[in-house]
N, C-alpha and C positions, 0 to 999 in steps of 0.2 A: 209516480215514475213517468218520465218523458216517454211518450209512445214511440218516439224515434229511436229509443234505446232497445227496442224489441225488433228482432229480425225474424220474419215469418216465412217458413217453408210450408210445403204441402202437408207434411205429417207432424211437424213440430215447430216450436218457436224457441228462440234463444234471446236472453238478455245479454247485452255486451257493453254496458256502460261502465262497469267496474274493472273490466279486464284490460290488461296491457295490450291485448290484440283484439281488435274489432273484427267482425265478420267481413271478409273481403274476397275478391275473386280468386286470389291464390289459394286460400283455404278451401273454397268451394270446388275448384278444379282438382285439387289434391284429393279431397274426400270422394269425389265422383269418379275419378280415373283409376285410383289405386286398386289393383286386383285383390280381392278378399276371399277367393275360392279356397276352401280347405283350411281357412284360418280358425283356430280354436282360441288362441290368446293373442291379443294385440296390445301394444304399448304406444300411447300417443305422448310424445315428448314436447313440452312447452304448449300445453293444450289451450291456454288462454281461457276463453269462455266455454270451451268444450265442443265447438262446432264440428271439428273433424271427427272426434270420437262419436258424436251423435250421428253423423252421416254414415260412419262405418257400422254402427249398431243397426241402423235402418237396413243396411245392405247385407248383413250377416247375422249369424247366431253366436258370434265370438264373444268371449269374455274380454272386456276392454278396460284397461287401466290407463288413466290419464294423469300425467304429472306436470307440475309447474312450480317454479321457484318463487313465484309471486303469490302471496297469501290471498289478496283480494281476488285475483284471477281464479284461484282454485275454489274459493268460496262461491263465486258466481257459477263456475262449472258444476259444483255440487248441486246448487239450486236448479240449474238447467237440467241436470240428469234426473233429479227427483220428479220433475214436472213433464215427463214424456213417457212414451209407451215402452221404452226399453230400459227402464231404471234398474232392473235386476241384472242386466248385462254390464252396467257401467260402474266404475269406481274411480274416485278422484283422490289424489294424494299430494299433499303439500311437501315437496322435496325437490332436490336437484337430481339430475340424472346420475351424477357421480355417487351420491349417497344412496340412491335407490339401487344402483348396480351393486353396491357393497353390502346391501342389507337383505337381498332376496336371492333365492335359488331358482326361481321360476325361469323357464325358457319360453320365449315368445316365437310365434310364427311370423309376426310382422312387427317391426318398429317403424313408426311413421312420424314425420316432423316437418313443420313449417318453421325452420330454425332461425335464430338470430344470424343475420348474414352480411351485415356491412362491416368489413374488417378494417378498412382504411379511411372511412369517411369521418368527418368531425362528429364528436359525440354530442347528443342533445343534452339540454339542461335537465330534463326530467330523468330521475333515476329509474323510474318504471319504464320509460321509453328506451332508456339505455339498455336495460336488461332484455327488453323484448326484441330489439332490432340490431343490437351490436354484439359481436362475439366477446363480450365481457364475461358473462356467466357461463357460456358454453361455446367452446371453440369447435371448428370442424374436426380437429384431431380427436378431441374428447368424445364427440358424438359418434364418430366412427369406432373408436376403441371400445367404448362402453356398449354400443349396439352389438358389436361382435360377441361380447361376453354374455349378452342377454338373449341372443338369437339361438334357436335350435339348429340342428344340423342342416335343415333345409329352409331356414328362415330367410326373410327378406327385409331390407331397409329401403324405405321410399322417402325422398325429401324433395322439396321445391326450393329453387335457388335463383338469384339473378344470373343471367348469362355470364356476367363478368366474374362470378365466383365459382362457376362450375368446375374449372380445372383444379382449384384448391381442394374441393371436396373429392373430386375424382382421385386425386393423389392420395388423400387420407384414406379413402375406402380401400384402394388397392394395397396400401401399406399394411393394413390390418387383415389382409387375406380375403377380402370380399371381391366379387366379380361383378362388373356392370352387366346387367341383363336386359334393361329396358330404359328408354328415355322418351320424353315428350317435350318438344319445343312449343312454347306458348307465344303466339303473336297477338299483341293487343288489338291490332286492326289490319285489315288488308292493305298491303303496300308498306307497312311499317316493319322494322326489324324485330326479331324475337326479343322479349325482355325477360322471360323466365324459362327455366328448364326443370322438368322433373326427372330425377335420376332414380332408377331402381337397381339396387345391388342384391346379390344373393350369396349365400354361403357355399352354394354349389357352383362349380364352374359352368358358365352358360355357353352353350354351343353357338348361339347366335344372339346378338344384341338386337332387340326389337325396337325400331325407331318409329315414332309417330309425331304428328304435328297438329296443332289446334290454333285456329284463328278465332278470337273471341268476338270481334265485331267486324262487320262488313265496312266497305269504304264509306257507306252512307251513315255509319254510326250505329246502326241497329245490330242486335245480336245475330251472329251467324247461325245457320241451320245446324252446324256441327256442335256448336256450344249449346244450343237448345236441346239437341238430342242427348248430349252428355249429361245435362243437368235436369232433364225433364222430370225425373223422379223427385226432385227437390223444389225447384222454383215453381210457384203458382203460375198458371198460364198467363194471368194478367201482368206478370212481371215482364213479359216479352212484348207487350203491346205499347 
């Protein structure tokens, strides 16, 4: 196996050469930022290699189910789950969100997703890439609808999206009775516009929407102190040198 196909964190490593979704900054920020206090059951939708599920397992005692429509991705996630400290907390299932929603009665405290989010761009030639990055297999509306069915009374949905797509999902979330409770704007570099936004929805009406911002890199190209602080439990110290 190519050593570059292994991504190493402080407490675990993940293989990501077979998955539709490689380990990237979006997933790391989502896994590090998302609140997990009082979560007993978590569902990771479109898990890819399982990176977000593993990060949440490190941060909580929750029982975590990870699903993906791509068979090779879910096989890789299973292998990654077996080879870590939290394997008893983690379960990987090869299924679509729609079929999973129809087949279980379980209610979750948190549904989390780094979803397919390019709605209007040209489709790639690769079918796997198409499923991973375009709303072909999972639309905003479907993610919102099925998450509502799977969440408990006080459950939350947390997703990361490009800035250009945030209004589409905000509309879908509100349409199905969820309330926006938190958001994080992600700036790739000092002086550059935000490229990503994390949205947190709750089934409870939120009294106040908590707004945050994160700049990943300083103007000199080095990681910012705020990014280092957010991810210090995961990235080895040498990663920031």
